[in-house]
C-alpha positions, -999 to 999 in steps of 0.1 A, spaced: 518 -502 74 493 -519 97 482 -553 85 444 -553 82 442 -583 105 461 -562 132 439 -532 128 419 -522 158 382 -519 147 356 -499 166 321 -512 161 295 -489 176 271 -510 196 239 -499 212 258 -476 236 236 -450 252 247 -419 271 214 -423 289 228 -452 309 262 -436 317 244 -405 330 228 -425 358 261 -423 377 278 -391 368 311 -381 384 313 -344 393 335 -320 411 320 -314 446 309 -277 449 319 -277 485 354 -293 487 363 -297 450 369 -335 454 352 -362 434 315 -366 440 287 -385 422 253 -377 409 229 -406 409 199 -403 386 177 -434 379 161 -418 349 193 -408 330 202 -376 312 172 -372 289 146 -377 317 163 -361 346 133 -339 351 111 -370 357 132 -382 386 128 -361 418 150 -385 438 183 -376 421 211 -370 446 246 -355 446 268 -371 472 304 -364 482 322 -391 502 350 -367 511 331 -339 529 297 -355 533 278 -330 511 244 -343 500 220 -324 478 187 -337 465 169 -327 433 137 -320 451 154 -295 473 168 -274 445 136 -254 439 120 -233 465 91 -209 463 85 -174 475 49 -166 480 37 -130 474 3 -116 480 -5 -80 469 -43 -74 472 -68 -49 485 -93 -60 512 -127 -64 495 -144 -52 527 -125 -20 535 -102 -15 506 -70 -15 527 -39 -28 510 -29 -64 521 7 -74 515 22 -107 526 54 -126 517 64 -161 527 99 -172 516 115 -207 512 84 -228 507 91 -263 494 57 -264 475 37 -237 459 4 -227 474 -27 -223 453 -46 -202 480 -39 -185 513 -63 -172 539 -53 -137 553 -69 -115 579 -71 -78 571 -52 -59 598 -75 -29 593 -110 -43 595 -104 -78 607 -122 -94 577 -107 -128 567 -105 -137 530 -89 -164 508 -67 -152 480 -47 -167 452 -11 -156 457 18 -154 433 43 -183 436 78 -174 425 102 -203 419 138 -199 430 164 -225 418 194 -231 440 226 -226 419 261 -236 429 287 -209 424 320 -211 404 311 -241 382 330 -241 349 333 -262 317 310 -291 310 283 -296 337 258 -322 347 222 -317 337 206 -318 371 227 -298 396 247 -278 372 280 -287 388 313 -293 368 320 -327 355 349 -345 371 363 -360 339 370 -331 316 401 -314 301 406 -286 276 419 -296 241 426 -270 214 397 -247 225 373 -277 230 364 -297 260 369 -334 262 345 -347 288 330 -380 301 303 -387 325 322 -416 342 349 -440 335 328 -463 313 320 -433 291 357 -424 291 366 -460 280 341 -458 252 358 -426 239 392 -442 242 382 -472 222 367 -450 195 397 -426 193 423 -454 193 406 -475 165 421 -478 130 387 -485 115 354 -471 129 322 -488 119 288 -474 128 252 -481 120 231 -451 110 229 -422 135 246 -441 163 262 -424 193 296 -421 176 281 -402 148 271 -374 172 307 -370 186 323 -336 180 346 -333 151 378 -328 171 372 -363 186 366 -378 152 396 -362 136 423 -389 135 451 -364 134 442 -356 171 444 -393 181 478 -394 198 473 -363 218 437 -372 228 448 -406 240 475 -391 261 449 -367 275 426 -396 284 454 -415 300 462 -384 321 425 -381 331 425 -418 341 456 -415 363 450 -381 379 413 -384 384 
């Protein structure tokens, strides 16, 4: 029996997944090697940071958040002068346009119209399991466990999970981060296998 003085105690401090998510390790969608997503705002405010980047040191892939969305402009109107149908499409615009000036090919009259802007989000193919919030690419640190996915955003996050799982006593204050962990991680009967899985992730990844 473990002496109470020898027990490993986990005390949930002010850990915040928001901070870990500023440097998220992902699987490069181009070469499948380890890449990183840098996001100054963190996971809960990713939409507020247009400067987030995905970088792969192996193949040189770089993707920026502000390049993920493009717009296709569509105009379907009748000329107010001659009634002739006016149709115009402009693909791959970085910014939407509130108005566009078009010359009628039938009568030569020039008018300003309000077009339709259709947003198109770039999506990376063949992404599985847990994904990052910005680019939708697979997390680097993840493994399947009894129908669940054990995942971490980076090695600091993985160390937090290891400390929690390996503890004999787990102390938390209110709705701390550890309270929100899935049940399969909290279940102490999974401790040994989960710790082996974490060690495998640390060595192989």
